[in-house]
NUDRENDO-162440 format. One line per 8 residues: number of its first residue (from 1); their letters; for each residue x, y, z of C-alpha. Coordinates in Angstrom, 1 decimal. Each point is the difference from the previous one (the first is absolute). Example, Ala and Ser with C-alpha at 12.3 -4.5 7.8 and 13.67 -1.06 7.14 Angstrom:
BEGIN
1> AS> 12.3,-4.5,7.8 ~ 1.4,3.4,-0.7
//
This chain:
BEGIN
1> XXXXXXXX> -0.1,-0.1,0.1 ~ 1.4,3.6,-0.9 ~ 0.3,2.3,3.0 ~ 2.1,2.7,-1.0 ~ -2.5,2.4,-0.4 ~ -2.2,-1.0,3.0 ~ 1.5,1.7,2.7 ~ -2.1,3.3,-0.3
9> XXXXXXXX> -3.0,-2.4,0.1 ~ 1.2,-2.4,2.7 ~ -3.0,1.3,2.7 ~ -2.9,0.3,-2.5 ~ -2.2,-3.0,-0.5 ~ 0.3,-0.9,-3.6 ~ -3.9,0.0,-0.2 ~ 0.4,3.8,0.1
17> XXXXXXXX> 1.8,0.1,-3.6 ~ -1.7,-2.8,-1.8 ~ -3.1,0.8,-1.7 ~ -2.8,-2.7,-0.6 ~ -1.0,1.5,-3.4 ~ 3.7,-0.5,-1.3 ~ 0.6,-3.4,-2.0 ~ 1.4,-3.0,2.0
25> XXXXXXXX> 3.1,0.0,-2.1 ~ 0.6,3.8,0.5 ~ -0.7,-0.6,3.9 ~ 2.5,-3.0,0.3 ~ 2.6,2.6,-1.8 ~ -0.5,2.3,2.8 ~ 0.4,-2.5,2.7 ~ 3.2,-1.2,-1.9
33> XXXXXXXX> 1.3,3.7,-0.1 ~ -0.6,1.3,3.6 ~ 0.2,-2.7,2.2 ~ -2.6,-1.1,2.6 ~ 0.8,-0.4,3.6 ~ -2.1,-1.5,2.7 ~ -1.9,3.3,1.2 ~ -2.7,-1.2,-2.5
41> XXXXXXXX> -0.4,-3.0,2.0 ~ 0.0,1.7,3.4 ~ -2.8,2.2,-1.1 ~ -1.7,-3.2,-1.4 ~ 0.1,-1.7,3.3 ~ -1.3,2.9,1.8 ~ -3.0,0.6,-2.4 ~ -0.5,-3.9,0.6
49> XXXXXXXX> -0.2,0.5,4.1 ~ -2.1,3.0,-0.1 ~ -2.4,-1.9,-2.5 ~ -0.2,-2.8,2.8 ~ -1.2,2.6,2.7 ~ -2.3,1.6,-2.6 ~ -1.6,-3.5,-0.7 ~ -0.6,-0.5,3.7
57> XXXXXXXX> -1.5,3.4,0.3 ~ -2.3,-0.3,-3.1 ~ -1.6,-3.1,2.0 ~ -0.6,2.0,3.0 ~ -2.0,2.5,-2.1 ~ -2.0,-2.8,-1.6 ~ -0.9,-1.6,3.7 ~ -1.0,3.4,1.3
65> XXXXXXXX> -2.1,0.8,-3.5 ~ -1.7,-3.4,0.6 ~ -0.6,0.8,3.9 ~ -1.5,3.6,-1.5 ~ -2.3,-1.5,-2.2 ~ -1.1,-2.8,2.6 ~ -1.5,2.9,1.9 ~ -1.5,2.2,-3.1
73> XXXXXXXX> -1.5,-3.4,-1.4 ~ -3.2,0.9,2.0 ~ -1.5,1.4,-2.9 ~ -1.1,-3.4,-1.5 ~ -1.6,-1.0,3.4 ~ -2.8,2.7,-1.0 ~ -2.4,-2.8,-0.7 ~ -0.2,-0.8,3.9
81> XXXXXXXX> -0.4,3.6,0.8 ~ -2.7,0.5,-2.6 ~ -2.1,-3.2,1.4 ~ 0.2,1.6,3.4 ~ -1.5,3.6,-1.6 ~ -2.6,-2.1,-1.9 ~ -1.0,-1.6,3.4 ~ -0.5,3.2,1.6
89> XXXXXXXX> -1.9,1.6,-2.7 ~ -2.5,-3.0,0.1 ~ 0.2,0.2,3.8 ~ -0.8,3.4,0.3 ~ -0.2,1.9,3.5 ~ 2.0,2.6,1.5 ~ 3.5,0.4,-1.1 ~ -0.7,-2.2,-3.0
97> XXXXXXXX> 1.2,0.6,-3.5 ~ -2.6,1.8,-2.4 ~ 1.8,-0.3,-3.3 ~ -1.5,-1.2,-3.2 ~ 0.5,-3.9,-0.6 ~ 1.4,1.0,-3.3 ~ 2.5,2.4,1.2 ~ 1.5,-2.6,2.6
105> XXXXXXXX> 3.2,-0.3,-2.2 ~ 0.6,3.4,-0.9 ~ 2.6,0.6,3.0 ~ 1.8,-2.9,-1.3 ~ -0.2,1.0,-4.0 ~ 1.2,3.6,1.5 ~ 3.0,-1.3,2.1 ~ 1.0,-2.1,-3.0
113> XXXXXXXX> 0.0,3.3,-2.5 ~ 1.7,2.0,2.4 ~ 2.6,-2.8,0.6 ~ 0.9,0.1,-3.6 ~ -0.1,3.9,-0.1 ~ 2.1,0.4,3.0 ~ 2.7,-2.4,-1.7 ~ 0.8,2.7,-2.6
121> XXXXXXXX> 0.5,2.7,2.6 ~ 1.6,-2.9,2.7 ~ 2.5,-0.7,-2.7 ~ 0.9,3.2,-1.0 ~ 0.9,0.7,4.2 ~ 1.5,-3.5,0.0 ~ 2.7,0.7,-3.0 ~ 0.5,3.8,1.9
129> XXXXXXXX> -0.2,-0.9,3.5 ~ 0.7,-3.6,0.4 ~ -2.3,-3.1,1.2 ~ 0.2,0.6,3.7 ~ -1.7,3.5,-0.2 ~ -2.5,-1.0,-2.3 ~ -0.9,-3.3,1.9 ~ -0.8,1.9,3.4
137> XXXXXXXX> -1.7,2.7,-1.7 ~ -2.2,-3.0,-1.6 ~ -0.4,-1.6,3.6 ~ -1.2,2.9,1.8 ~ -2.5,0.6,-2.6 ~ -1.7,-3.8,0.4 ~ 0.2,0.4,3.6 ~ -1.6,3.5,-0.1
145> XXXXXXXX> -2.5,-1.0,-2.3 ~ -0.9,-2.9,2.0 ~ -0.3,1.7,3.4 ~ -2.5,2.6,-1.9 ~ -2.4,-2.7,-1.3 ~ 0.1,-2.0,3.5 ~ -1.9,3.1,1.3 ~ -3.0,0.2,-2.4
153> XXXXXXXX> -2.2,-2.0,-2.4 ~ -0.4,2.8,-2.4 ~ 0.0,-0.8,-3.8 ~ 2.2,2.8,-1.2 ~ 2.4,0.0,3.0 ~ 0.4,-3.9,-0.7 ~ 0.7,1.4,-3.5 ~ 2.9,2.4,1.2
161> XXXXXXXX> 1.3,-2.0,2.8 ~ 0.3,-3.5,-1.5 ~ -0.4,1.1,-3.8 ~ 2.3,2.9,-0.1 ~ 2.2,0.1,3.0 ~ 0.6,-3.6,0.3 ~ 0.2,-0.5,-3.6 ~ 2.2,2.7,-0.7
169> XXXXXXXX> 2.3,-1.3,2.9 ~ 0.2,-3.5,-1.1 ~ 1.1,1.4,-3.4 ~ 2.8,1.8,1.8 ~ 0.9,-3.4,2.1 ~ -0.2,-1.8,-3.0 ~ 2.1,2.1,-2.2 ~ 2.8,-0.1,2.6
177> XXXXXXXX> 0.3,-3.3,0.2 ~ 0.4,-1.5,-3.8 ~ 2.3,2.5,-1.7 ~ 2.7,0.1,2.6 ~ 0.3,-3.9,-0.2 ~ 0.2,-0.3,-3.6 ~ 2.7,2.4,-0.2 ~ 2.1,-2.2,2.0
185> XXXXXXXX> 0.0,-2.8,-2.2 ~ 0.8,-0.9,-3.9 ~ -2.5,-0.7,-2.5 ~ 0.2,-3.4,0.0 ~ -1.6,0.0,3.5 ~ -2.3,2.6,-0.6 ~ -3.3,-1.8,-0.5 ~ 0.7,-2.2,3.3
193> XXXXXXXX> 1.2,2.7,2.3 ~ -3.5,1.9,-1.1 ~ -1.8,-3.1,0.7 ~ 1.6,-0.3,3.3 ~ -0.8,3.4,1.2 ~ -3.4,0.5,-1.1 ~ -0.9,-3.6,1.2 ~ -0.4,1.6,3.0
201> XXXXXXXX> -2.9,2.3,-0.7 ~ -1.5,-3.0,-1.5 ~ 0.4,-2.3,3.2 ~ -0.9,2.3,2.6 ~ -3.7,-1.0,-0.1 ~ 1.5,-3.3,1.3 ~ 0.3,1.5,3.4 ~ -2.1,3.1,-0.4
209> XXXXXXXX> -3.7,-2.0,-1.3 ~ 0.2,-1.8,3.7 ~ 1.3,2.6,1.6 ~ -2.9,2.1,-1.4 ~ -2.4,-2.3,0.7 ~ 1.0,-0.4,3.8 ~ 0.1,3.7,0.5 ~ -3.2,0.8,-1.4
217> XXXXXXXX> -1.7,-2.7,2.2 ~ 1.6,1.1,3.3 ~ -0.1,4.2,-0.6 ~ -1.9,0.6,-2.9 ~ 0.7,1.6,-3.2 ~ 0.9,3.5,0.9 ~ 2.4,-1.0,3.0 ~ 1.8,-2.7,-2.3
225> XXXXXXXX> 1.2,3.0,-2.6 ~ 1.0,2.0,3.1 ~ 2.6,-3.2,0.7 ~ 0.8,-0.6,-3.8 ~ 0.7,3.7,-0.2 ~ 2.4,0.0,3.1 ~ 1.8,-3.0,-1.2 ~ 0.6,0.9,-3.5
233> XXXXXXXX> 1.7,3.4,1.1 ~ 2.5,-2.5,2.0 ~ 0.5,-2.8,-2.3 ~ 1.0,2.5,-2.9 ~ 1.9,2.5,1.5 ~ 2.4,-3.0,1.6 ~ 0.5,-1.7,-3.2 ~ 0.5,3.2,-1.4
241> XXXXXXXX> 3.0,0.6,1.5 ~ 1.8,-2.8,-1.9 ~ -0.8,1.1,-3.5 ~ 2.4,2.1,-2.0 ~ 0.9,0.4,-3.9 ~ 3.5,-1.2,-1.3 ~ 2.9,2.6,0.3 ~ 0.8,2.3,-2.8
249> XXXXXXXX> 1.6,-2.1,-3.0 ~ -0.7,-3.3,1.5 ~ -0.2,-2.9,-2.7 ~ -1.9,-3.1,1.0 ~ 2.1,-3.1,-0.8 ~ 1.9,1.4,-2.8 ~ 1.0,-3.6,-1.2 ~ -3.3,-0.9,-0.5
257> XXXXXXXX> 0.3,0.6,-3.9 ~ 2.5,-3.0,0.0 ~ -2.1,-2.3,1.8 ~ -3.3,0.3,-2.0 ~ -1.0,0.5,-3.5 ~ -3.2,1.4,0.9 ~ 1.2,3.0,1.7 ~ -2.1,3.5,-0.7
265> XXXXXXXX> 1.9,3.0,-0.6 ~ -2.3,2.9,0.5 ~ 0.3,3.8,-0.7 ~ -1.4,2.5,2.7 ~ -2.9,1.8,-1.2 ~ -1.8,3.0,1.6 ~ -3.7,-0.1,0.7 ~ -0.4,2.5,-3.0
273> XXXXXXXX> 2.1,-2.7,-1.9 ~ -2.1,-2.9,0.6 ~ -3.2,1.6,-0.6 ~ 0.8,0.8,-3.7 ~ 0.2,-4.0,-0.3 ~ -2.5,-2.1,-1.4 ~ 1.3,-2.9,2.2 ~ -1.2,2.1,3.1
281> XXXXXXXX> -3.6,-0.1,-0.9 ~ -0.1,-3.5,-1.2 ~ 1.4,-1.1,3.3 ~ -2.3,2.4,1.9 ~ -3.2,-1.3,-1.6 ~ 1.2,-3.6,0.7 ~ 0.5,0.9,3.6 ~ -3.4,2.0,0.1
289> XXXXXXXX> -1.4,-3.1,-1.1 ~ 1.7,-2.8,2.3 ~ 0.0,2.2,2.9 ~ -3.8,1.1,-0.1 ~ -1.3,-3.4,-0.5 ~ 1.9,-1.7,2.8 ~ -0.9,2.6,2.4 ~ -3.6,-0.1,-1.1
297> XXXXXXXX> 0.2,-3.6,1.4 ~ 2.0,1.0,3.3 ~ -2.5,2.4,1.0 ~ -2.8,-2.5,-0.1 ~ 1.9,-2.9,0.8 ~ -2.0,-1.0,3.4 ~ -3.2,0.5,-1.7 ~ 0.8,-2.1,-2.6
305> XXXXXXXX> 1.1,-2.9,2.5 ~ -2.8,0.8,2.3 ~ -2.6,-2.4,-1.7 ~ 2.2,-2.8,0.0 ~ 2.1,0.4,3.2 ~ -2.6,1.9,2.4 ~ 1.9,1.3,3.0 ~ 3.1,-1.2,-0.8
313> XXXXXXXX> 0.2,2.3,-3.2 ~ 2.4,2.1,1.4 ~ 2.7,-2.6,-0.3 ~ -0.3,0.2,-3.9 ~ 1.5,3.8,0.8 ~ 2.9,-1.6,1.7 ~ 0.3,-3.1,-2.6 ~ 0.0,2.2,-2.9
321> XXXXXXXX> 2.6,2.2,1.1 ~ 2.5,-2.9,0.1 ~ -1.0,-0.3,-3.7 ~ 0.5,3.8,-0.5 ~ 3.6,-0.1,1.2 ~ 1.0,-3.1,-1.8 ~ -0.8,1.3,-3.1 ~ 1.9,3.1,0.5
329> XXXXXXXX> 3.2,-2.1,0.8 ~ -0.6,-2.5,-2.7 ~ -0.7,2.4,-2.4 ~ 3.1,1.8,0.7 ~ 1.9,-3.2,-0.2 ~ -1.5,-1.0,-3.1 ~ 0.2,3.3,-2.0 ~ 3.8,-0.1,0.8
337> XXXXXXXX> 0.3,-3.5,-2.0 ~ -2.5,0.5,-3.0 ~ -0.6,3.9,0.2 ~ -2.2,2.5,1.1 ~ -2.4,0.2,-3.0 ~ -0.3,-4.0,-0.4 ~ -0.9,0.0,3.8 ~ -2.7,3.0,-0.4
345> XXXXXXXX> -1.7,-1.9,-2.9 ~ -0.1,-3.3,2.2 ~ -1.4,1.7,2.7 ~ -2.8,1.9,-1.8 ~ -1.3,-2.9,-1.9 ~ 0.0,-2.0,3.3 ~ -1.9,2.7,1.7 ~ -2.2,0.1,-2.7
353> XXXXXXXX> -0.9,-3.5,0.2 ~ -0.4,0.0,3.4 ~ -2.7,2.8,-0.3 ~ -2.0,-2.1,-2.4 ~ 0.2,-3.2,1.9 ~ -1.4,1.7,3.1 ~ -3.2,1.4,-1.5 ~ -1.7,-3.4,0.2
361> XXXXXXXX> 1.1,-0.4,3.7 ~ -1.6,3.6,0.6 ~ -3.3,-0.4,-1.8 ~ -0.2,-3.6,1.6 ~ -0.1,-2.1,-2.8 ~ 3.0,-1.7,1.1 ~ -0.1,-0.6,4.2 ~ 3.1,-1.3,1.9
369> XXXXXXXX> 0.9,1.6,3.3 ~ 3.8,0.3,-0.8 ~ -0.6,1.1,-3.6 ~ -0.3,3.7,0.8 ~ 2.9,0.3,2.8 ~ 2.6,-1.9,-2.6 ~ -1.0,2.3,-3.1 ~ 0.3,3.1,2.4
377> XXXXXXXX> 3.5,-1.4,1.3 ~ 1.1,-0.4,-3.6 ~ -1.3,3.4,-1.1 ~ 1.8,1.7,2.7 ~ 3.2,-2.0,-0.8 ~ 0.0,1.5,-3.5 ~ -1.0,3.5,1.2 ~ 3.1,-0.1,2.2
385> XXXXXXXX> 2.1,-0.4,-3.2 ~ -0.5,3.4,-1.2 ~ 1.4,1.5,3.3 ~ 3.6,-1.8,-0.8 ~ -0.2,0.2,-4.2 ~ -0.9,3.6,0.0 ~ 3.0,1.4,2.0 ~ 2.2,-2.4,-1.7
393> XXXXXXXX> -1.0,1.3,-3.4 ~ 0.5,3.8,1.4 ~ 3.6,-0.6,0.9 ~ 1.0,-2.1,-3.0 ~ -1.8,2.5,-2.5 ~ 1.0,3.6,1.5 ~ 2.7,-0.9,2.8 ~ 0.6,0.7,3.6
401> XXXXXXXX> 0.8,3.9,0.3 ~ -3.5,1.2,-0.2 ~ -1.8,-3.6,0.7 ~ -2.1,1.2,3.2 ~ -1.5,2.8,-2.0 ~ -0.4,-2.1,-3.4 ~ -1.3,-3.0,1.9 ~ -2.4,2.3,1.7
409> XXXXXXXX> -1.5,1.7,-3.3 ~ -0.2,-3.9,-1.1 ~ -1.5,-1.0,3.1 ~ -2.8,2.6,-0.7 ~ -1.6,-2.8,-2.3 ~ -0.6,-2.1,3.4 ~ -2.2,2.5,1.7 ~ -1.9,1.0,-2.8
417> XXXXXXXX> -0.7,-3.6,-1.1 ~ -1.0,-0.7,3.6 ~ -2.2,3.1,0.5 ~ -2.0,-0.7,-3.4 ~ -0.4,-3.6,0.2 ~ -0.6,-0.4,3.8 ~ -2.8,2.7,-0.3 ~ -1.3,-1.4,-3.4
425> XXXXXXXX> -0.2,-3.5,1.4 ~ -1.7,1.2,3.2 ~ -2.5,2.0,-2.0 ~ -0.7,-3.4,-2.2 ~ -0.3,-2.0,3.1 ~ -2.8,2.4,1.7 ~ -1.7,0.0,-3.4 ~ -0.1,-3.5,-1.2
433> XXXXXXXX> 0.5,-1.9,3.6 ~ 2.8,-1.7,-0.8 ~ 3.7,0.2,-1.5 ~ -0.8,-1.5,-3.4 ~ 0.4,2.9,-2.2 ~ 2.8,1.6,1.8 ~ 2.0,-3.4,-0.5 ~ -0.9,0.0,-3.4
441> XXXXXXXX> 1.2,3.2,-0.9 ~ 3.0,-0.3,1.9 ~ 0.9,-3.2,-2.2 ~ -0.4,1.7,-3.0 ~ 2.3,2.9,1.1 ~ 2.5,-2.6,1.2 ~ 0.0,-1.4,-3.8 ~ 0.7,3.2,-1.5
449> XXXXXXXX> 3.1,0.7,2.6 ~ 1.6,-3.1,-0.9 ~ -0.5,1.0,-3.7 ~ 1.7,3.5,0.6 ~ 2.7,-1.9,2.3 ~ 1.1,-2.0,-2.7 ~ 1.2,2.8,-1.9 ~ 2.6,0.8,2.7
457> XXXXXXXX> 2.2,-3.0,-0.9 ~ 3.2,1.0,-1.5 ~ 0.9,-0.9,-3.3 ~ 3.6,-1.8,0.0 ~ 1.2,2.9,-2.5 ~ -0.8,2.3,2.8 ~ 2.1,-1.3,2.4 ~ 3.3,1.7,0.6
465> XXXXXXXX> 3.1,-1.6,-0.1 ~ 1.5,0.2,3.4 ~ 3.8,1.0,-0.2 ~ 0.2,-1.8,3.7 ~ -0.8,-3.1,-1.7 ~ 3.8,0.0,-1.7 ~ 1.4,1.3,3.0 ~ 1.5,-3.3,1.3
473> XXXXXXXX> 1.8,-1.0,-3.3 ~ 1.3,3.7,-0.1 ~ 1.3,-0.4,3.7 ~ 1.7,-3.1,-0.9 ~ 1.8,1.7,-3.2 ~ 0.9,3.1,2.0 ~ 1.0,-2.0,3.2 ~ 2.5,-2.0,-2.4
481> XXXX> 1.3,3.0,-1.4 ~ 1.3,1.3,3.1 ~ 1.5,-3.0,1.2 ~ 2.4,-0.6,-3.4
//
């Protein structure tokens, strides 16, 4: 190796003078000309040590985010609260709820809408001030909303307390959990990490449903809301202390491109840029359909199962939460393997099939006590896939820099879908006396969604050639050159 001209470069890593865009032969020539000391190896080993510590911190953020979502997932237990309100309306008396029956789902639908709208603002706050502050804002809002409704049965107070305040608080809490967790990990793990974090939200009903049932029986609806409000503030603020975005310049698993041929290279895009793309609106429509259809089932799960399970119908809420959480993790892992678009198409087609299969069960043509609980569980499993697929889409397509706000804008589809389809479903139920029309309409929409999702598949000619795929071979050549 020629070393006569290398003295003035002795203390500088060679990586600083070698440009990736240079041809390989020219890079080898530069190494032969200027030489190479072991400072590059020292720098690389230091980076590897830092990477190991960062990975551990990343998993701490994942677990904290999952814990936060386990608290905020009370939204999916609304059907139990809805049942208590309906019983109060039917029973009457002093202090009873006096709402119109067609309006019982309004606080839930409003909460879903505000949840989604708050995600846009919360995403901006998360990107600018970090996830800890965002999480604490969310926890305080949820707590304040629940404490407010614990003092009243007024319809508009419940719209404001549960629908607006708690809904927005859930949006802030949710936004603080998923974005920072995804930023700590490489693209090859995006689906898995998103699935784990959001699984907490879906799994919450496993413990909240029986807890709510116990509290309602022992203390009544109002006092139960007070306990839930206080508990949420404490839990979200505690777990929020463990949330953090990666440091500036952090690269998640820089060697990932060498170990996987399916590595995704994404360009950071701002919210204004993504709104100019057709893919955003296709994703938004698919999210609107998939989420709206699933939330329609979740919001009425107890009522759908009560005919077959009687007073034990509340167990369906807990059982389906397992399916909800499982759908998020399974879809995340599968989409890492076969692609986001393929997984989304499968999910929407399966969900549409379940909607149509449920019609004869709902109208009494087919009678089996286990049919409806099983159908509801699988429907919620499919719904859960939305919550890991779409954040993964957002990171893959638009990068991590503006992820909080970008996903917040995309998440507005979830809220609009919930507000529209849940409201329409309840109106159709009151008008027709059943859910047959609602499920038929949802099934048709899901078929349309599946066709749209098919357009998201990336053509082979559009897949970029990743330079990282050739780095291993080039490193061997460069290494050989330095040892000659």
